[in-house]
N, C-alpha and C positions, 0 to 999 in steps of 0.2 A: 471840367474834366472831360477828357476825350474817351468815349466809351467805344469807339471803333478800335478793335484790338485784333491783331494777328500776330504771327511769329516775327515778322519783319519789325513791327512795332516793339515787340519784347526785346530783340536784339539791338535795336537802335538805342533804346534807353537804359536798357541793363547792359552798359558797356563793358563792365568786367565780368559778365557772364555768371552771376550768382546763381541764376536758375539752373545752370548746368550741374552744379554741385547738389542742388536740391533734387534734380532728376535721379541722382545716385544714392539718395539717403537709404533706401531699403538694402541696397548692395553694401554700403558702408557699414550699416548696422550689423549685417550678416557677417561680413568679414572681420569686424572688430571683435564681435562676441566669440567667434570660432578661431581667433588667432592663437598663437602659442605663447602669448603673454602670460607670465607666471602670476597666480593668485597670491595674496598676502593674507595671513591670519594674525590677528591680535587677540591675546586672551584677556579675560576679566575686563570686558567693555560694557559699560552700562550708560554712557553718555558719548555721543559723536557730535563733533562741531564742524559744519561744513562752511569753509570760508571761500569767498569768491565774489565777484563784482560782474555786473552786466550778464553776458552770455554764460560765463563761468558760474555766476551766482544762481542762474536758473537751474543749473544741475543740482545745487544744493536744495533748491525748492522742490525739485522732482525727487530726490532721495528722501526728503522729509516726508512727501506724500507716500512714497513707497513703503516707508517704515512706520506709518502712522498708527498702525495697529499692533506694534510690538511693545515691549516692555523698555526698549532703549530710549532713552531721552535724546531728542534731536535738537540742536541749535543751528540756526542759519545766520552766519555773520557776513554782513555787507558793510564793511567799515574796518577801522583800524584796530578794535579792542576785542579781546578775548572776554567772555562772560566770567563772572566771579564764581560761578558754580563749577568750574573746571577743577578736576583733581587726577589722582593717579590711575582712576578708572576711565578716564576720558581719551578718546582718540580725535585728534586734530587733523581734518582733511582739508588741505589747502590746494585750491584749483585755480590756475591762471592759464587760459588757453594760449595766450600769447607768451606767457612766462615772465612778464615785466609789469604786472599790476601792482602799484605802490601799495594799496591797502592790504592785499593779500600777503605781500612780502613782509609787511609789518607785523601781521598776526603770526606768520611763521617765524619770524625773529623772536617775537615774545614767547611763543611756545617752546622754541629751542632752549631759551635761557632756563626754562624751568624744568626741562628735560621730560616733557610729556611724550605720550606716544603719538607719533606724527607720520603721516604720509602726504606727499605732495604730487600733483599732477600738472604737467605743462607740455608745451611743445618744445621747450628749451628755455633760453633767456636767463634772467637774473635768478629766477626760482631754482632752475637746475643748478646754476653755479654755487648757490647758497646751500643746497642740499648736499652737493658734492663735498663742499668744504666742511661741512658740519655732520657728515656722515648720516643724513636724514634718508628714510625710505623714499625713494623717488621713482616714478615711472613716466617716461616720455611717450607722449601720444602726438601723432602728427596733426598740424592744422590744415584744413581745407579751406582755401579762399579767405576766410575771416573767422574770427571767434564765434559769431552767431551762426554761421554756416557749417561750423564744425561740431555742432551739437551732437549728432549721432555717434561720430567716432569716439568722442569722450565718453557719452553716456554709456555705450555698450562695452567699451573698453573698461571702464570703472565698475561696471556690473560684474564683468569677468574677473577683475583683479580683486574686487571686495566680496566676491561670492561666498567665502567662509563666514562673513558677518552680515551680509545682506539677505534677508528671508525671501529670495525669489526662487521659485521652481523653474527648472530648465524648460518645462513645457510652456510656462507663461512667457518667457523670453522669446522663445521660438514662435509662439502665436502672435506676439507683438510685431515681430518682423514680417510674418506672413500678412498680417493686417496692413502693414506698411506698404507692402507690394500691391495690395489691393487699393489702397488709398492712392497710390502713385498713379495708377491707370485712370482715375477720375480727375486728379488735380494737376497733371503735368501739362507742359507746354505742348505736348502732342494732342491735347484735347481742349483746344481753345473754343469751347462751345458753350452754350447756354447750360448744359448739363455738368459743367465743371464748378463744384461748389465753392472753391476758392476764389475763382474768377467772378462768379456771381456775386458773392459777398463783397469782393473788392470794388465791384461796379456800384454797389449800393452805398458804400461808405463815401460820404462827401462832406460830412461835418465832423463832429467830435463823438466818437463811440464811447458809450459807457457799457462795460462788460460786467455782467452779473454771472457769478459763479457759485456753485455749491461746495460744500465742505468736501475736501479730497481732490478738487480740481482748481485750487488756488494757484498751484504752479503753472497751470495752463494759461490762466488769465494774466499772471505777471509776465510770463514769456510773451504773449500776444502784445501786451502793453510796450515792452521792451522792442519788439520787432517792428510795430507800427511806428514808434518813435524813431527808431534808427533807419529803417528802410523807407517808410513813407514820409518821414519828417513831419508827423502829424501829432497833435495832442490827442490823448485818450485817458479814460478813467476806468478803474475796476472796483467792483463793490461785491462783498459777500451777499448773496441773495436774501438770506434770513435776516442779517443785520440791516440791510437796506430797508427792510420793511418797518423798521424802528426809526428811521431818519431820512435816508436817501430818497425815498419814494415822494416825500413832500415837495422836493425840488421840481417834479414834474408838473406842479401846479402853475408854474410859469413855462411858457414855451420858449425853447432855444434851439440852436442848431446842434442838438444832441440827439445821438441815435443809439437806442438800446440794442444790445446783443445778449442772447440768453445761452450760456454754455450748460447744457444739460447732460448728465450721466445716465447711461442705461439703467444703472442700479442705484440712483439716488435714493436717500431715505424717504419713507413714505410722507414724512411731514414736510420734506423739501419739495416734493412732487406737488403737494398741496400749495405750497407758495408758488411755484411755477404757474399753476393753474389760475390762482387769485391774480397774480401779477399780470398775465396775459389778459385776463378779463378786465383789469383796470386799464391797460394799455389800449385794448380794443374800445372800451367805453370812452376813453378820452381821445380816440382817433389818433393814437401815436403809433406809428409804423415801427415795427421791430423785426428782428431776425432771430431764428433759433438755430443754434449749431449743436447737433447731437453726437455723442461719443459712439464709438463702436462698442459692440459687445466684448466681453472677456475680462481679462485681468485689469488691475488698475494700471499696470504698465502699458498695456495696449491702449486703454483709454486716453492716457496722458500723451504718449509719443504720437499717436495719430491725430489727436486734436492739435497738437503742437505743429505737426507737419502741414495739416490743412490751413492753420491760421498763419503759420510763417510764409507759406506760399501766397496767401491772400495779401500779405503786406507787400510782397514784391509785386505782385499784380497791381495792387493799389498805387504804388509808387510809379509804375510805368504808365498807368492810366492818367496820372497827374503829370506825366512827362518829366519824372524825376529818376535819376540814377539811385538805385537802392544802396549802392556800395560805399560811397563817401560819407564820412562821418565828421565834417569839418568842425562842428562846434566841439566834439569831444577832443579832437586833435588841438583845438584852441586852448582848453583847459589843461590837458596833459602837458603842453609846452610851457606852461606856467606854474607847474607844481614843482 
């Protein structure tokens, strides 16, 4: 891996300028949440199903975390089938940033047959056409560069649209955007120094990362896994930190080209903090080098979106350091052409 890194190197290998969209994430988040797009309300909802794949599926993971302390049951579907627990009090939220995701369209078609409460989000495509023909509630959101780079425009637009049923305070949303602005100053391409945490982590990753996460930050770990795979074209594993102490920790008794990354939340449960301490002690005793990535303070939304921002940028830098263009996804295209 080439650790010599400057802006010319970034421009050379990030040929489709993915990083330029990431530079704008705070502005995109602000403009999306403050747009005049109309909220929508659904009554008598006690179960919400988020359907989506890849970058769209990450949105479902995030909303599941945001609503984890409510009485509303949340299901995240990454596939073709609706859960059997669906009933008249269920809301199906289908998200396909491209608008052409086969699995999400299949879920949408199944939900429409049974006349469940439905809303769909996409940049257009087959999803929009299906909703138009079947009179399904639909909101069009623009795609920026690629589905994975479009994360903030979809997240903050959906937060605004679903405001009546998503228990987020406006101050928490505003705070998350302010923190994005602060994070941007640290990780952007205008700060390609040793003080850039995204670049520093990207330089460290040379093998297969295994990401340990606490309860509440699973969506961040899954998103990082997806971003490393798509942008860096690198294998990666994710594990719940508490569960790993009952099984995964044993694998460290054999040395491999695996690199542990610890995602810590500022307000992790005190028993989780105890696990972090023990895990670090174990790694130090075994002379296993690891990295810790700490969340910002604030609401769960601030923690999640800022960690995703930092780690997504890390995946772009890691790709460029490996002299790989982060944008092409040839393997995914291969599979889609055969479906």
